TORKOL-4160 file (C-alpha; in steps of 0.2 Angstrom, whole numbers, padded with zeros to 4 digits, m for minus):
95
<pt num="1" X="m0011" Y="m0027" Z="m0051"/>
<pt num="2" X="0006" Y="m0034" Z="m0047"/>
<pt num="3" X="0014" Y="m0047" Z="m0058"/>
<pt num="4" X="0027" Y="m0060" Z="m0052"/>
<pt num="5" X="0043" Y="m0058" Z="m0061"/>
<pt num="6" X="0047" Y="m0077" Z="m0059"/>
<pt num="7" X="0031" Y="m0085" Z="m0066"/>
<pt num="8" X="0024" Y="m0070" Z="m0074"/>
<pt num="9" X="0007" Y="m0072" Z="m0066"/>
<pt num="10" X="m0004" Y="m0058" Z="m0061"/>
<pt num="11" X="m0010" Y="m0058" Z="m0044"/>
<pt num="12" X="m0028" Y="m0054" Z="m0039"/>
<pt num="13" X="m0033" Y="m0040" Z="m0028"/>
<pt num="14" X="m0037" Y="m0053" Z="m0014"/>
<pt num="15" X="m0020" Y="m0062" Z="m0016"/>
<pt num="16" X="m0011" Y="m0045" Z="m0015"/>
<pt num="17" X="m0020" Y="m0040" Z="0001"/>
<pt num="18" X="m0016" Y="m0057" Z="0009"/>
<pt num="19" X="0002" Y="m0056" Z="0005"/>
<pt num="20" X="0004" Y="m0037" Z="0007"/>
<pt num="21" X="0017" Y="m0039" Z="0021"/>
<pt num="22" X="0027" Y="m0054" Z="0015"/>
<pt num="23" X="0026" Y="m0052" Z="m0004"/>
<pt num="24" X="0027" Y="m0071" Z="m0008"/>
<pt num="25" X="0020" Y="m0076" Z="m0024"/>
<pt num="26" X="0004" Y="m0087" Z="m0021"/>
<pt num="27" X="0008" Y="m0097" Z="m0037"/>
<pt num="28" X="0026" Y="m0101" Z="m0037"/>
<pt num="29" X="0031" Y="m0097" Z="m0019"/>
<pt num="30" X="0046" Y="m0086" Z="m0023"/>
<pt num="31" X="0049" Y="m0070" Z="m0013"/>
<pt num="32" X="0045" Y="m0054" Z="m0022"/>
<pt num="33" X="0050" Y="m0036" Z="m0018"/>
<pt num="34" X="0041" Y="m0020" Z="m0020"/>
<pt num="35" X="0051" Y="m0009" Z="m0033"/>
<pt num="36" X="0059" Y="0007" Z="m0028"/>
<pt num="37" X="0047" Y="0017" Z="m0039"/>
<pt num="38" X="0032" Y="0008" Z="m0032"/>
<pt num="39" X="0038" Y="0011" Z="m0014"/>
<pt num="40" X="0040" Y="0030" Z="m0018"/>
<pt num="41" X="0022" Y="0031" Z="m0025"/>
<pt num="42" X="0014" Y="0021" Z="m0011"/>
<pt num="43" X="0023" Y="0031" Z="0002"/>
<pt num="44" X="0015" Y="0047" Z="m0004"/>
<pt num="45" X="m0002" Y="0039" Z="m0003"/>
<pt num="46" X="0000" Y="0032" Z="0015"/>
<pt num="47" X="0004" Y="0050" Z="0021"/>
<pt num="48" X="m0014" Y="0055" Z="0018"/>
<pt num="49" X="m0021" Y="0049" Z="0034"/>
<pt num="50" X="m0008" Y="0058" Z="0044"/>
<pt num="51" X="m0013" Y="0074" Z="0037"/>
<pt num="52" X="m0030" Y="0073" Z="0046"/>
<pt num="53" X="m0022" Y="0075" Z="0063"/>
<pt num="54" X="m0014" Y="0092" Z="0060"/>
<pt num="55" X="m0030" Y="0098" Z="0051"/>
<pt num="56" X="m0040" Y="0093" Z="0066"/>
<pt num="57" X="m0028" Y="0102" Z="0078"/>
<pt num="58" X="m0028" Y="0118" Z="0067"/>
<pt num="59" X="m0047" Y="0118" Z="0066"/>
<pt num="60" X="m0049" Y="0113" Z="0084"/>
<pt num="61" X="m0062" Y="0100" Z="0081"/>
<pt num="62" X="m0067" Y="0086" Z="0093"/>
<pt num="63" X="m0056" Y="0070" Z="0093"/>
<pt num="64" X="m0070" Y="0059" Z="0086"/>
<pt num="65" X="m0069" Y="0069" Z="0069"/>
<pt num="66" X="m0051" Y="0062" Z="0067"/>
<pt num="67" X="m0058" Y="0044" Z="0069"/>
<pt num="68" X="m0073" Y="0048" Z="0057"/>
<pt num="69" X="m0060" Y="0054" Z="0044"/>
<pt num="70" X="m0047" Y="0041" Z="0046"/>
<pt num="71" X="m0058" Y="0026" Z="0044"/>
<pt num="72" X="m0064" Y="0029" Z="0027"/>
<pt num="73" X="m0047" Y="0035" Z="0022"/>
<pt num="74" X="m0039" Y="0019" Z="0027"/>
<pt num="75" X="m0052" Y="0009" Z="0019"/>
<pt num="76" X="m0049" Y="0018" Z="0002"/>
<pt num="77" X="m0030" Y="0017" Z="0004"/>
<pt num="78" X="m0031" Y="m0002" Z="0007"/>
<pt num="79" X="m0043" Y="m0003" Z="m0008"/>
<pt num="80" X="m0032" Y="0005" Z="m0021"/>
<pt num="81" X="m0015" Y="0000" Z="m0014"/>
<pt num="82" X="m0014" Y="m0017" Z="m0023"/>
<pt num="83" X="m0017" Y="m0008" Z="m0039"/>
<pt num="84" X="m0002" Y="0003" Z="m0036"/>
<pt num="85" X="0011" Y="m0010" Z="m0032"/>
<pt num="86" X="0024" Y="m0016" Z="m0044"/>
<pt num="87" X="0036" Y="m0030" Z="m0040"/>
<pt num="88" X="0054" Y="m0035" Z="m0044"/>
<pt num="89" X="0065" Y="m0050" Z="m0041"/>
<pt num="90" X="0078" Y="m0041" Z="m0030"/>
<pt num="91" X="0077" Y="m0028" Z="m0017"/>
<pt num="92" X="0080" Y="m0011" Z="m0025"/>
<pt num="93" X="0088" Y="0004" Z="m0016"/>
<pt num="94" X="0076" Y="0018" Z="m0013"/>
<pt num="95" X="0089" Y="0031" Z="m0019"/>
């Protein structure tokens, strides 16, 4: 789980999901940034649902198969995403 670098408090899963897009500490209110290593790691995981579309095209399956595959994948990714995030006080360059 992510830990605020200002107040050193570990966020809960629910707090992390709530502040996923703004990354503001629920305890001290300071802005946090996702670390470069964390962004690289989570970007690899977010590509997984995009793989379902080419597989569907290659196998020539009906379109509803993509939806059936995507929903559980998105739920799983949202479930594990808070465990993979690491925070920092300043925005880090990706490269």
